[in-house]
C-alpha positions as a printed NumPy array, in Angstrom:
array([[  0.041,   0.027,   0.036],
       [  1.433,   3.417,  -0.862],
       [  2.319,   5.853,   1.745],
       [ -0.023,   8.803,   1.988],
       [  1.65 ,  12.09 ,   2.529],
       [ -0.174,  15.072,   4.188],
       [ -0.855,  17.91 ,   1.659],
       [  1.018,  20.493,   3.774],
       [  4.297,  18.356,   3.961],
       [  7.427,  20.493,   3.526],
       [  9.73 ,  18.366,   1.233],
       [ 13.492,  19.116,   0.709],
       [ 14.284,  18.748,  -3.036],
       [ 17.04 ,  16.515,  -4.063],
       [ 17.952,  15.979,  -7.886],
       [ 20.059,  13.067,  -9.121],
       [ 21.388,  12.675, -12.609],
       [ 23.176,   9.948, -14.251],
       [ 26.949,  10.086, -13.728],
       [ 27.986,   7.864, -16.923],
       [ 25.988,   9.256, -19.69 ],
       [ 27.783,   7.328, -22.524],
       [ 25.339,   4.917, -24.185],
       [ 26.719,   1.427, -23.346],
       [ 25.895,   0.034, -26.886],
       [ 26.803,   2.832, -29.166],
       [ 28.865,   5.18 , -27.161],
       [ 26.847,   8.321, -27.897],
       [ 25.975,  10.844, -25.191],
       [ 22.548,   9.852, -23.688],
       [ 19.766,  12.556, -23.262],
       [ 17.302,  12.981, -20.411],
       [ 14.132,  11.383, -21.36 ],
       [ 11.929,  11.409, -18.297],
       [ 11.837,  12.183, -14.613],
       [ 10.905,   9.942, -11.627],
       [  9.618,  11.469,  -8.442],
       [ 10.025,   9.802,  -5.017],
       [  9.169,  10.908,  -1.51 ],
       [ 10.703,   9.36 ,   1.52 ],
       [ 11.524,  10.057,   5.239],
       [ 15.002,  10.87 ,   6.455],
       [ 16.274,  11.679,   9.869],
       [ 16.483,  15.237,   8.783],
       [ 12.993,  15.387,   7.472],
       [ 10.883,  14.453,   4.382],
       [ 12.722,  14.415,   1.057],
       [ 11.442,  14.846,  -2.577],
       [ 13.938,  12.803,  -4.81 ],
       [ 13.947,  13.734,  -8.422],
       [ 15.673,  11.182, -10.614],
       [ 16.625,  12.146, -14.185],
       [ 16.224,   9.195, -16.553],
       [ 18.506,   8.959, -19.589],
       [ 18.457,   6.994, -22.816],
       [ 20.297,   6.901, -26.202],
       [ 18.897,   9.467, -28.75 ],
       [ 19.401,   7.05 , -31.601],
       [ 16.287,   5.202, -32.455],
       [ 18.016,   2.387, -34.096],
       [ 20.327,   1.831, -30.938],
       [ 19.353,  -0.788, -28.496],
       [ 20.004,   1.944, -25.651],
       [ 17.154,   4.036, -26.934],
       [ 14.493,   1.617, -25.49 ],
       [ 16.176,   1.387, -22.169],
       [ 16.278,   4.1  , -19.478],
       [ 19.137,   4.355, -17.158],
       [ 18.69 ,   5.697, -13.503],
       [ 20.973,   7.619, -11.405],
       [ 23.561,   5.463,  -9.793],
       [ 23.284,   7.278,  -6.517],
       [ 19.681,   6.468,  -5.998],
       [ 20.302,   3.122,  -4.278],
       [ 22.681,   4.882,  -1.917],
       [ 20.049,   7.119,  -0.549],
       [ 16.87 ,   5.071,  -0.449],
       [ 15.697,   1.662,  -1.34 ],
       [ 13.162,   1.031,  -4.077],
       [  9.428,   0.888,  -2.827],
       [ 10.241,   2.036,   0.647],
       [  8.993,   5.256,   2.361],
       [ 12.253,   5.65 ,   4.276],
       [ 15.797,   6.468,   3.484],
       [ 18.868,   4.311,   4.429],
       [ 19.408,   6.384,   7.594],
       [ 16.092,   5.6  ,   9.015],
       [ 16.252,   2.106,   7.915],
       [ 19.572,   1.493,   9.822],
       [ 18.265,   3.553,  12.773],
       [ 15.432,   1.033,  13.082],
       [ 17.734,  -2.049,  12.775],
       [ 20.122,  -0.593,  15.342],
       [ 17.402,   0.137,  17.906],
       [ 15.793,  -3.186,  17.331],
       [ 18.933,  -5.551,  17.524],
       [ 21.459,  -3.59 ,  19.419],
       [ 19.28 ,  -1.946,  22.05 ],
       [ 16.421,  -4.523,  21.91 ],
       [ 13.684,  -1.931,  21.577],
       [ 10.047,  -3.08 ,  20.811],
       [  8.229,  -2.147,  17.742],
       [  6.005,   0.089,  19.715],
       [  8.858,   1.836,  21.188],
       [ 10.535,   2.562,  17.902],
       [  7.204,   3.741,  16.435],
       [  6.845,   6.087,  19.322],
       [ 10.575,   7.427,  19.112],
       [ 10.288,   8.093,  15.413],
       [  7.064,   9.951,  15.843],
       [  8.221,  12.01 ,  18.83 ],
       [ 11.754,  12.703,  18.011],
       [ 11.883,  12.833,  14.272],
       [  8.109,  13.437,  13.343],
       [  8.107,  10.206,  11.204],
       [  4.722,   8.468,  11.275],
       [  4.71 ,   4.944,   9.989],
       [  2.659,   1.96 ,  10.919],
       [  3.9  ,  -0.97 ,  13.161],
       [  3.349,  -3.343,  10.104],
       [  5.783,  -1.242,   8.116],
       [  8.354,  -1.272,  10.856],
       [  7.982,  -5.088,  11.149],
       [  8.427,  -5.436,   7.351],
       [ 11.593,  -3.137,   7.468],
       [ 13.009,  -5.197,  10.457],
       [ 12.596,  -8.44 ,   8.353],
       [ 14.386,  -6.839,   5.376],
       [ 17.244,  -5.661,   7.735],
       [ 17.601,  -9.217,   9.12 ],
       [ 17.852, -10.676,   5.587],
       [ 20.45 ,  -8.041,   4.556],
       [ 22.55 ,  -8.7  ,   7.75 ],
       [ 22.376, -12.436,   7.071],
       [ 23.289, -11.901,   3.494],
       [ 26.412,  -9.802,   4.557],
       [ 27.48 , -12.263,   7.088],
       [ 27.744, -14.884,   4.438],
       [ 29.313, -12.539,   1.764],
       [ 32.579, -14.342,   0.668],
       [ 34.429, -11.003,  -0.036],
       [ 33.622,  -9.703,   3.241],
       [ 34.723, -13.112,   4.978],
       [ 37.959, -13.217,   3.089],
       [ 38.779,  -9.699,   4.092],
       [ 37.977, -10.246,   7.69 ],
       [ 40.065, -13.517,   7.875],
       [ 42.984, -12.296,   5.948],
       [ 45.184, -12.039,   9.074],
       [ 43.985, -15.401,  10.405],
       [ 46.104, -18.571,   9.873],
       [ 43.645, -21.091,  11.234],
       [ 40.16 , -21.004,  12.395],
       [ 38.275, -22.58 ,  15.398],
       [ 34.923, -23.807,  14.642],
       [ 31.895, -24.859,  17.016],
       [ 28.383, -26.211,  16.345],
       [ 25.632, -26.342,  18.892],
       [ 21.759, -26.415,  18.89 ],
       [ 19.894, -23.393,  20.479],
       [ 16.722, -24.268,  22.575],
       [ 13.796, -23.282,  20.429],
       [ 10.629, -21.557,  21.298],
       [  7.598, -23.687,  21.926],
       [  6.478, -25.182,  18.647],
       [  9.704, -24.302,  16.627],
       [ 12.701, -26.573,  15.48 ],
       [ 16.023, -26.425,  17.131],
       [ 18.29 , -23.86 ,  15.565],
       [ 21.7  , -25.186,  14.797],
       [ 24.481, -22.617,  14.634],
       [ 27.935, -22.893,  13.346],
       [ 30.27 , -20.188,  14.697],
       [ 33.997, -19.249,  14.113],
       [ 35.576, -18.375,  17.679],
       [ 38.788, -16.555,  16.718],
       [ 36.721, -13.713,  15.132],
       [ 33.726, -14.447,  17.224],
       [ 31.523, -14.508,  14.06 ],
       [ 28.447, -16.558,  13.272],
       [ 28.847, -18.124,   9.934],
       [ 25.383, -19.668,   9.419],
       [ 22.51 , -21.14 ,  11.09 ],
       [ 19.668, -23.439,  10.058],
       [ 16.663, -24.944,  11.916],
       [ 16.572, -28.64 ,  11.657],
       [ 13.376, -30.592,  12.053],
       [ 15.404, -33.698,  13.188],
       [ 18.851, -33.772,  14.406],
       [ 19.876, -37.044,  12.462],
       [ 23.521, -37.72 ,  11.678],
       [ 22.744, -37.015,   7.836],
       [ 21.262, -33.501,   8.339],
       [ 24.04 , -32.472,  10.987],
       [ 26.668, -33.752,   8.505],
       [ 25.291, -31.468,   5.765],
       [ 25.892, -28.454,   7.962],
       [ 29.501, -29.59 ,   8.698],
       [ 30.116, -30.104,   4.978],
       [ 28.865, -26.656,   4.368],
       [ 31.416, -25.278,   6.888],
       [ 34.1  , -27.286,   5.224],
       [ 33.118, -25.473,   1.888],
       [ 33.527, -22.093,   3.559],
       [ 36.786, -22.937,   4.932],
       [ 38.073, -24.158,   1.507],
       [ 36.678, -20.92 ,  -0.202],
       [ 38.835, -18.92 ,   2.267],
       [ 41.902, -21.23 ,   1.846],
       [ 42.229, -21.692,   5.649],
       [ 43.114, -24.431,   8.121],
       [ 40.827, -25.769,  10.881],
       [ 42.841, -25.855,  14.054],
       [ 39.981, -27.195,  16.323],
       [ 36.218, -28.128,  16.513],
       [ 34.227, -27.793,  19.722],
       [ 30.813, -29.12 ,  20.354],
       [ 29.049, -31.267,  23.022],
       [ 29.182, -35.107,  22.819],
       [ 26.283, -35.515,  20.639],
       [ 26.823, -38.637,  18.344],
       [ 25.91 , -36.738,  15.175],
       [ 28.484, -34.057,  15.92 ],
       [ 31.193, -36.503,  16.694],
       [ 30.702, -38.758,  13.611],
       [ 30.006, -35.785,  11.291],
       [ 33.049, -33.951,  12.126],
       [ 35.403, -37.086,  12.167],
       [ 34.176, -37.768,   8.452],
       [ 34.304, -34.159,   7.058],
       [ 37.537, -32.951,   9.055],
       [ 39.737, -36.178,   9.499],
       [ 42.686, -35.482,  11.798],
       [ 41.295, -32.245,  13.089],
       [ 41.171, -32.259,  17.018],
       [ 37.483, -32.327,  18.318],
       [ 37.11 , -31.243,  21.934],
       [ 34.312, -31.127,  24.42 ],
       [ 32.779, -27.69 ,  24.867],
       [ 33.649, -26.103,  28.109],
       [ 30.239, -25.055,  29.113],
       [ 28.77 , -28.381,  28.554],
       [ 31.626, -30.147,  30.308],
       [ 31.32 , -27.949,  33.296],
       [ 27.682, -28.424,  33.376],
       [ 27.957, -32.236,  33.373],
       [ 30.754, -32.416,  35.777],
       [ 28.932, -30.048,  38.246],
       [ 25.688, -32.126,  38.377],
       [ 26.64 , -33.859,  41.592],
       [ 27.728, -30.581,  43.032],
       [ 24.491, -28.751,  42.056],
       [ 22.409, -31.473,  43.545],
       [ 24.156, -31.166,  46.82 ],
       [ 23.804, -27.48 ,  46.619],
       [ 20.224, -27.745,  45.985],
       [ 19.724, -29.792,  49.188],
       [ 21.784, -27.096,  51.043],
       [ 19.414, -24.47 ,  49.729],
       [ 16.426, -26.354,  51.081],
       [ 18.052, -26.911,  54.387],
       [ 18.832, -22.985,  54.741],
       [ 15.332, -22.016,  53.657],
       [ 13.94 , -24.329,  56.521],
       [ 16.016, -22.399,  58.926],
       [ 15.265, -18.906,  57.675],
       [ 11.603, -18.651,  58.741],
       [  9.211, -16.239,  60.444],
       [  9.873, -13.29 ,  58.094],
       [  6.195, -12.738,  57.633],
       [  5.432, -12.828,  61.418],
       [  8.29 , -10.298,  62.002],
       [  6.753,  -8.041,  59.249],
       [  3.201,  -8.365,  60.614],
       [  4.373,  -7.47 ,  64.197],
       [  6.083,  -4.294,  62.924],
       [  3.145,  -3.275,  60.832],
       [  0.764,  -4.081,  63.566],
       [  2.808,  -1.799,  66.058],
       [  2.997,   0.931,  63.473],
       [ -0.938,   0.693,  62.957],
       [ -1.469,   1.021,  66.723],
       [  0.727,   4.075,  66.903],
       [ -0.948,   5.713,  64.001],
       [ -4.283,   5.012,  65.592],
       [ -3.308,   6.674,  68.786],
       [ -1.959,   9.677,  66.748],
       [ -5.177,   9.86 ,  64.965],
       [ -7.159,   9.699,  67.94 ],
       [ -5.235,  12.493,  69.662],
       [ -5.724,  14.626,  66.611],
       [ -9.531,  14.031,  66.647],
       [ -9.868,  15.312,  70.251],
       [-12.207,  18.172,  70.759],
       [-10.177,  21.391,  70.516],
       [-10.718,  24.301,  72.952],
       [-13.401,  26.751,  72.255],
       [-12.539,  29.337,  69.719],
       [ -9.515,  27.294,  68.259],
       [ -9.833,  26.173,  64.642],
       [ -7.832,  23.011,  63.819],
       [ -7.29 ,  22.05 ,  60.195],
       [ -8.832,  18.706,  59.237],
       [ -5.512,  17.045,  58.171],
       [ -4.524,  13.82 ,  59.658],
       [ -0.819,  13.557,  60.652],
       [  1.06 ,  10.762,  58.815],
       [  1.807,   7.789,  60.844],
       [  5.111,   7.915,  62.888],
       [  7.66 ,   5.243,  61.787],
       [ 10.285,   4.284,  64.25 ],
       [ 13.875,   3.912,  62.804],
       [ 14.243,   0.496,  64.383],
       [ 11.02 ,  -0.759,  62.648],
       [ 12.213,   0.576,  59.327],
       [ 15.415,  -1.159,  59.778],
       [ 13.738,  -4.515,  60.674],
       [ 11.491,  -4.362,  57.531],
       [ 14.528,  -3.613,  55.257],
       [ 16.312,  -6.666,  56.689],
       [ 13.275,  -8.852,  56.061],
       [ 13.017,  -7.616,  52.443],
       [ 16.91 ,  -8.313,  52.031],
       [ 16.586, -11.806,  53.34 ],
       [ 13.564, -12.679,  51.313],
       [ 15.421, -11.543,  48.137],
       [ 18.254, -13.751,  49.047],
       [ 16.205, -16.798,  49.746],
       [ 14.254, -16.493,  46.498],
       [ 17.462, -15.947,  44.285],
       [ 18.169, -19.001,  42.338],
       [ 20.739, -17.409,  39.882],
       [ 24.188, -18.928,  39.417],
       [ 25.997, -21.567,  37.411],
       [ 28.546, -24.378,  37.797],
       [ 31.242, -21.958,  39.065],
       [ 28.744, -20.018,  41.365],
       [ 26.47 , -22.484,  42.851],
       [ 23.246, -20.43 ,  44.139],
       [ 23.339, -22.259,  47.439],
       [ 26.936, -21.101,  48.225],
       [ 25.839, -17.546,  47.084],
       [ 22.845, -17.718,  49.364],
       [ 25.092, -18.857,  52.37 ],
       [ 27.502, -16.043,  51.875],
       [ 24.74 , -13.383,  51.442],
       [ 22.912, -14.721,  54.763],
       [ 26.271, -14.559,  56.641],
       [ 26.626, -10.983,  55.512],
       [ 23.201, -10.145,  56.72 ],
       [ 23.798, -11.864,  60.046],
       [ 27.122,  -9.985,  60.492],
       [ 25.4  ,  -6.794,  59.716],
       [ 22.724,  -7.178,  62.281],
       [ 25.289,  -8.114,  64.817],
       [ 27.191,  -5.04 ,  64.182],
       [ 23.914,  -2.907,  64.647],
       [ 23.305,  -4.678,  67.984],
       [ 26.896,  -4.129,  69.214],
       [ 26.768,  -0.306,  68.288],
       [ 23.344,  -0.024,  69.782],
       [ 21.706,   1.226,  66.543],
       [ 18.202,   0.41 ,  65.931],
       [ 16.072,   2.806,  67.979],
       [ 14.504,   2.642,  71.395],
       [ 14.326,  -0.515,  73.511],
       [ 10.501,  -0.357,  73.433],
       [ 10.452,  -1.008,  69.746],
       [ 13.202,  -3.61 ,  69.892],
       [ 11.433,  -5.579,  72.628],
       [  8.266,  -5.554,  70.495],
       [  9.72 ,  -7.074,  67.346],
       [ 12.945,  -9.177,  68.169],
       [ 11.127, -11.963,  70.369],
       [  9.379, -13.024,  67.292],
       [ 12.657, -12.958,  65.175],
       [ 14.487, -14.903,  67.858],
       [ 11.989, -17.788,  68.271],
       [ 11.483, -18.109,  64.526],
       [ 14.872, -17.415,  62.854],
       [ 17.679, -17.791,  65.564],
       [ 16.432, -20.877,  67.55 ],
       [ 17.532, -23.424,  64.771],
       [ 21.054, -22.266,  65.106],
       [ 23.532, -23.971,  67.347],
       [ 23.383, -23.381,  70.947],
       [ 26.418, -23.728,  73.398],
       [ 25.845, -26.819,  75.376],
       [ 27.941, -25.85 ,  78.341],
       [ 25.998, -22.679,  78.737],
       [ 22.681, -24.415,  78.391],
       [ 23.504, -27.055,  81.037],
       [ 24.718, -24.376,  83.48 ],
       [ 21.48 , -22.565,  82.944],
       [ 19.421, -25.605,  83.595],
       [ 21.314, -26.239,  86.887],
       [ 20.719, -22.693,  88.093],
       [ 17.135, -22.934,  87.091],
       [ 16.621, -26.224,  89.172],
       [ 18.16 , -24.632,  92.242],
       [ 16.12 , -21.449,  92.115],
       [ 12.432, -22.029,  91.838],
       [ 11.687, -18.438,  90.891],
       [  9.849, -17.973,  87.666],
       [ 12.126, -16.626,  84.813],
       [ 11.393, -13.298,  82.997],
       [  9.713, -14.519,  79.724],
       [ 11.324, -11.695,  77.618],
       [ 14.789, -12.396,  79.032],
       [ 14.271, -16.275,  78.375],
       [ 13.471, -15.358,  74.644],
       [ 16.251, -12.709,  74.078],
       [ 19.127, -14.693,  75.672],
       [ 19.099, -17.619,  73.208],
       [ 19.031, -14.992,  70.394],
       [ 22.265, -13.347,  71.645],
       [ 24.062, -16.744,  71.974],
       [ 22.831, -17.863,  68.519],
       [ 24.124, -14.461,  66.956],
       [ 27.616, -15.153,  68.14 ],
       [ 27.87 , -18.549,  66.47 ]])
């Protein structure tokens, strides 16, 4: 569908003429026979391109029936497109380098450059950009120029996990220049299909007159047999990523059990948060009740409720709970950084931070601490190891003295012992 331009569009005029005006058949000077008008968007504004068409003036010459377009037209805008090369490259760069969505590209073009094109057109331009980029990746002159200083190449092949309902994409890459050579989706990863891709890589190597120093892949049978047939004598090594992943399976299983054990010990976060929020609600209710009291006669009080007062210790407790919850729910990591080990290190840092705050007496008044920390002590710190000698001495003293213990002291004291461990 042709692009509809508004009637009041202000175009910048650009005229192009043929550079080589000699007739390719008889050598006569060609004459201008017609004009072609085009309109397209550029990053600097709308452009009206006038192309002067030439042909041979001799009616008996074959060049009379053929018109020649200006050579520079293709360097400014592609045929049947409403945008120039600058807009075309801008769209491709934002899409594949910055990972912008089509809606975001459309909005930025409209707001920043006043270019209004539909999302379907942008999607079509992106597909054309992909096709051109893939063609340039496989361009033999470009490859030979890039590998001019390389003596031998290192190749690898691997299958990428497909989206649901799609075939596995098998990719052949060259590692010295970190360049993808080609990729092809395969319905079935049979030995014959995989060998066809390896044979194609062999053709590329022979066309560039290079030597293959090494092949890398996983231990899939189709890879092993295909590389051995097409590249006899070339070393074939196991991919480092696959090797570490397979070797680390027992370690990751133990690490997973360690995470479950740590999650069982770190409990009670919700109860701690509920206690803090409940205390804040009670204090806010008291402040609101005091503000709603009847004022003295003749005194006008604005009807604005004061914001709830938040104790600094309560805010610190809520921050610690949020940090611990994020640590417990974090499953990121790989074979070299197991998530359970990262979780243990992070929890140790939180514990040391809490201990430093307690040692420096940072955390607000004793009133707010006593209201919150009993819950944290019973739910979080109790599973930690307790000093056996101290517990035995405490039990002996408790048997000698029949006096009832202070319940708050009985709860807080194990928390202090557990925090030292």
